[in-house]
N, C-alpha and C positions, 0 to 999 in steps of 0.2 A: 694696396689701400690698407692702414691699418685698421681695427676694429672702432679705435676712439673715433675715427675721420669719417670713419662709414656713419657710424651712430648720430657723431655730429649732423655730417651729411641728410642722415635721413630725418634728425628733426626737423633739421630749416625745410626740408623739402613741406612735409608736413603740415609744418605752421603756416607755409605759404600758399600752401592747398586752402588750409582752414580760413584765412583771412579771404582771398581771391572767391571761395567759393558761397565764404556768407556775405559778402557784399556783391557778390554776382546775385543771391537770391532777390533783391529787390531789383524788377525790372526796370528799366529805362524806358517809359512812356514819354517823352517829350515832341517825339514825334510826333504823336496822335493830340497831346492835350500838352499846354505851355509850364502851366501848374499843377503839378502831379502830387504835393507834397501832403495832401491829404491821406492819398493812395497809400504813399510811402507809410504813413502812420496807420493806418488798417492794418499792411501786411506786418510789418513790425511788430503791432499789436496780437496777430494773429500768431503769429510763429512764438509766442512765451504761448500759447494756449496747447491745450494737448487736443483740442478737438481737431477734425480733417474741415480746412477750409479749402477756398480755392477763389481766385480775380480770373472774370473771362471777359476780353474786349467784345464789343458789337458793334454794327452799325447800327441804331436804328433813329429813327425819325431824321432820317438825314445827319448826325451828331456820332460821331465816339462816344460810346456810354460802358459803364462796369459794371459787369453782374457781379457781387460780392455775395457772399456765402461762406460766413464765418463757423458754421457747427455744422456741417453736412452730417448729416442722419439722428440731427436731436429733433425730436418728437415734436417739441414745439419751436423747433431755429426759424430765424428770419432770413430771405434774402431779398436784399435790395440793389437796384441799380440806381447808377449816378451817372451823372455827367462829367463833363471834364470842369467843371467848378468844384465841384464835392456835391451837387444839389439830388435828391432824391429824388427820382422820376417814377420808381416802381418801388411797390411793395409786393412781396409774395412770403407764404403762411403762416408762421405764428401761431398762437393759439384762435386766431381768429378763424384763420386758414384765408387771409387776404390775397389778391388780386386783383390790386388797379390798374395794369395793365395786360388786359385778358388778350389782345393781340400783338405782347409780344412774340411768342414763341412763333407765330404768323410768318411777323414781319419782321425781325431780327436776323439780321445777316451777317456775314463776316467775320465768324467767332473763331476768336482767337483766347487760346489759354491761356494769361502772363504770367501767373503764379499759380501754385497748389502743394499741401502739402503733403 
């Protein structure tokens, strides 16, 4: 194989990987929730920031929920728990130190990190 052919091949391989990696970074959660466009939007926005972020799926109050923290280690960062429809059910942290679901850590089960950076 010539050097030019090798370079073209490697370029195509890297480009393909870049597109696949980018698309796979948005999780498919359709097995748990029917409409996760709101979740995909949050993840896309978090990918644009330099702050560490994570999305964790749990089972809480007999439903799938998403614990989303878009600013891990931020002094006054806020984490929120959303239902499958994108409704906020819990809030943690912030400047006021909120904890609107004091039972969350004790009762949420089936923890699964679905996205982090």
